[in-house]
Residue, then its C-alpha position, 0 to 999 in steps of 0.5 A: m495547533n496541538l490536539d489533546l485527544t483521548d484514544e477513544q476520540a482519536d479512534l472515532l476521528v480516524a473511523e470518520l476520516d476512513r468513511i469520508i475517504d472511502a466514500d469520496r468519488y475523486f480519491l486523488s483530489p487534493r482534499i482527500q490527499m490532505l485528509r489521508a495525511i491527517r489520518e496518517q498523523l493521527k494513527p500511522y499504519p504499520a510499515a509494509r513488510p519487507a519484500a521477499a528475497p528474489t528466487q534464485s534462477i538457474y540458467e541452463p544451456p538449451s537442450k539439443g532437441r529443441y533446436r533440431r533441424r526439420r528434415 
């Protein structure tokens, strides 16, 4: 089935799907998952931004004062 929707009609349909999905109590139900798949086909969301590069960790040997014996 192929729907030829104008941009205005598609935006209205996506807004209605958003309202239905957000108001539903059981957000993991098969019905809501199907509605999310339909919404994704109508208006795909932008891809997630790539993850930032991990920070470089500098490993140093422990200081001598930290493991000093108690007297």
